[in-house]
N, C-alpha and C positions, 0 to 999 in steps of 0.2 A: 439453614437459610430461612430468613423470615418470609412468610407467605403473605402476599398482598393480593386480594382478589378484585379490588375495584380501583380503576384509574379514572379520574374525572374526564368526561368527554371522550372516552376510548371504548370501542366495542371489542371486548375480549371474549372469544368463544373457544374455550379449551376444555379438554377432558381432565388433564392433570397439569399442575403448574408448580414451579419452584422459582421464587423471585428473591433475588439477593438485595443487599442493602444499597440504598442510593439509586435504585433504578428509576428512570424517568421515561415516560411515554407521552408524546405530544398529543394535543387535542386533535380529534378527527381521525385518529389512526384506527385501523381494524386489524386484529390478530386472530387467525383461525388455525387451530392445531389440535391434534390429539394430545400432544405433550409439549409444554412450553417451559424452557429453562432459560432464565435471564439471570446471569450471575452479577456479582457486585459491580456497581458503577455503569451498567449498560444504559445507553441513551438511545431512544428511538424518537426521532423528531416528528413534528406535526405532519399529519396527512399521509402517513405510511399505510400500506396494505400488505401484510405479510401472511402467507397461507402455506402450510406444509404439514405433513403428518407429524413431524417432530421439528421444532425450532429450538436450537441451543446456541445462545450467544454468550461467549466467555467474558471474563472480566474486562470492563472498560471498552467493550465494543460500541461503536457509534454507527447508527443508521440515519442517513441524512433525510431531510424533509422530502416528502412525496415519493419515497421509494416504493416500488411494487415488486413483490417476490411471490411467485406461484411455483412451488417446488413440491411435487406430489409426495415424494418419499422423505425429504428432509432438507433443511437449511441450517447449516452450522457455520460459525465463524470463530476463529481463535482470538486469544486475548489481544487487546489493543488495536484490532483491525477497524478501519473506517470504510464504510460504503457511503460515498458521497451522494448528494441529492439527486433525485429524479431518475434513479435506476429503474429499469423495466426488465424483469427477469421472468422467463418461463422455461422450466426444464424439469426433468424428473427428480434430480438431486443436485443441490449446490453445496459445495464444501470449500470454504476459504480458510487458509491457515492464519497464523498469528502475525501481528505486526504488518499487515498488508494494507495498502491504501488503494482504493478503487475510485477513480475520478467521476466527475459529473456525467450524467446521462449514459451510464453503462447499459448497453442493450444485450440481453441474452435471449435469443429466440430467432427472430428473422426468418420464421417459417419452419414448420415441422419439428418442433422442439418438445412435443409431448410424447415422444416415442420411447420404446423400451430401453434404448441405449443413450437417451438424452441426459447425460451427466456432465457436470462441469466441476473440475477440481483446480483450485488456485492455491499455490503453496505459501510458505512463510516469507515475509519480508519483500513481497512484490510491490511494484509501483505501476499502476495502470492510469494513464492520463485520461482526460475527458474524451467522450465520444468513441469509445472502443465498442465494437460489435462482435459477438460470438454467436455462431450458428451451430448449436449442438444437436443436430439430428443424430449424430454419432458422438462418442465421448470426446471431450476436449480436456486435456491434462496440461496444466501449466506448472512448472517446477518452482523451486525456491529462488528468491532474489532475482526474479525476472522483471525487466523493464519493458513496458509496452507504451509506445508513443501515441499521440492523438490520432484518431480516425483510422486506426488499424482494424482490419476485418479478418476474422478466421472462419472459414466455411468447412463444414463436413459433408455437405450435400450440394451437388452441382448438376444442373441440367438446364436445357432450354427446350420449351415445347415445340419449337420449330425444327429442332434437331433430334428427331425420334430415333430410338434404338432400332426400330424395325427398318429404318433407312440406313443403318450402319453407324450411327453415332453412339455415344456412350453417356450413361448417367452415373455419377460418382456418389458412392456412399462409403465414407471411410473416416475414422477418427483422426484427430490431430494431437501431436505431442510436442510441447515446447519445453525443453529441458532446462536445468538450472542455469542461472546467470546469463540467459539469452537477452539480447536487446533487439527489439523489433522497432525499426525506425518509422518516422511519420508516414502515415497513409499507405503502409505496405499491406499486402493481401497474402494470406496463407490459404492454400487450397486443400481439398480433402486428401487424406492419406499421408500427409507430410509429417516428418519428425525433424525438428530443428535441434541440432546437437548442442550440448552444453557449452556455454561461453561464446556462442556464435553471435555475430552482429549482422543484422539484415538492414541494408541501407534504405533510406526514405524512398517511397513509391515503388519499391520492388514488388514483384509478384512471384511467390514461392510455389512452384508447381511440382517440385520433387524434393525429397529429403536432403538436408544439408548436414555435413559432418560437424563434429565439435570443433570449436576454436578457430573459426574462419570468418572473414568478411565476405558477404555475398551482396550482390547488387544486380539490378537490371530486370528486364521483362523478356523471358523468364529469368529468375534470379540464378546467377552463376557465381561460383567461388572466384574471388579476385585475388585473395592471398590468405596465408595463414596468419593468425594473430599470435605473437610470441612475446607477451609482456614479461619483463624482468622484475621480480620482487625487489623492493627497496632494501638496501642494507641499513644497518642501524643509524649511521650518520645521515644518510639521505632521508630516512624516515623522520628523524628528529628535525631536520631542516624543513620537511614538508609540514610537520605539525606546528612548528614555530610560525611558518608563513600562514597556515590556516588560522591560528589563534589571533595573529595580528590583523588579518583581514576581518575576522569576526568582531574584534574590539572596535575597529573602524566603523563597522556597520552599527554597533551599539550606539556609538556617538550620533550617527545619523538618526537613530530611532529615539533620540531625546534623552539618553542616559549620559551621565558625566563620567568619563573614563580618564583616570590619571595614573601615572606610574607610582608604585608603592615603595620606591627607594632602592630596591634591588632588581637586577635583571630578572625578567620572568615573573614579575609580580605587579599587579594592578589593583586599584580600587575602582569600583563601579557604583555610582550613586544614582538611584532612580528619582523620579519627580516628587516622590513622597519623602525623600531623604534617607531611604533605607540603603544601607551599604552592603556590598558583597566584596569579598577578596578573591581575586583570581590568581592562581599560581601555576606556573609551569615548572615541573621539577628540573633541577640542573642536570647537565650532561653527566653521564656515568651511573645514573640510577634508573629506576623504572620511568618510562615515558608516560607521565600522568599530568592531567590538568585538573585542578580542584576548583570548585565553586563553593565558597564558604559564606554563609549568611546566618541570619538569626534563626532560620528554620533548621539549620544543620549544614553538613558538608556532603557534597557529592563529588566523587572521584571518577573522572573519565580515564580509563586505562587504555592507552593507544597501542599496547602490545597485542599479541594474538592469543586468544580471540579478543576482539574488542568487547569491553564490558563497562558497566557503570555500577558503582557501589554507593548507596545512599539515595535519598529522595531528591528529585529535581524541583526547584521552584521556577518562577517565570524565566529568570535568566538562564538557568540550567536547561530548560526546555528550548530556549532560543539557541543555545550552543548546540544541543543535539540536533535541532532542525537544520542549522547551518552545516553541521558535519554531514548530515544525510545528503544534502544537496551537493556536497563536495565528495561524495561516495564513501565517506566513513560512516557506515550504518551501524550505530550502536543499538543493540537490543534493549528494550525497556517495556514494561507492562502496558503502557499507554502510548498513543500517538502524541507527538510533540508538534506544537505550532509556535511560530516565531512571535516576538513582541511586535505589535502594530506600531509603526512609526507615528510619532506625535502629530505630524502634519496631516496624517490620515485619521488618527484616533479622535482628534478634536471635532472632526466633521461627522463622526458616527455617534456622538453622545446626544 
């Protein structure tokens, strides 16, 4: 990796550093670490303040403007993860997996988060909405592919000074574990000592006071199990129908975004032309073969394989990233080294130039 020791307008105070190609750090940022590793394509936007014994950001990680991270032992993030603007993090150790998105104004701290066990681990492929608060007096572990809605709060320490232990009340100090594929609904609260089992959905505004088993819907204050979740995987015919519907809805949205979409003569084939006249060919493989959608342009061909596991072969251009972003919002989450964002509709884009 190429080493770069000076970034204009940036205060970098590190013992050792390894800086990859294409790394950008915005003006007014401060980075303090014994060891700094920023791999290819990392972007740290303006006004960030990152401090840890060891900072390691993998390929194409993005840290939004004005983020503050104070993690005594370490701050690591996996490839393609984005920490959006105005995060405020204080804990002993912060570990975020690959392909995770953490929304605006993430707060990690909320009191007593410089303790021995103040660690936060967030897995791969998670989606955290804006204004999520974690209180890691004790460890908080969030699994892979977890969805956390806006204004969710997770506590590992609970007490009230007016309810003293000497008077028979209790103070709680216990970690929280949120297992794989959990969905925490809008403004729900998770209290100390709780484990939320894999695949469970917690309804909006619920308060989780005790552990929940895997694969259930829970709601209420306190949260109670309402029913088991028993989804049935799509068979091949239903899967193809779902993908056909997905592609058609995406193409309709491309037209709204200012791209010209026309059928290409055969079923399952379209031409997409952008405002600069550049054409792409979109193809859905016919029934009987692999369930693929290809995006072909001058830059090359990307193949979306809708079989299991979901995968992409080839490099994505703007239209390919738009498809991947649309798929993600429809719960078809394709792994890829970087985060994808959709094309800005023309009626918005013209006002931003």
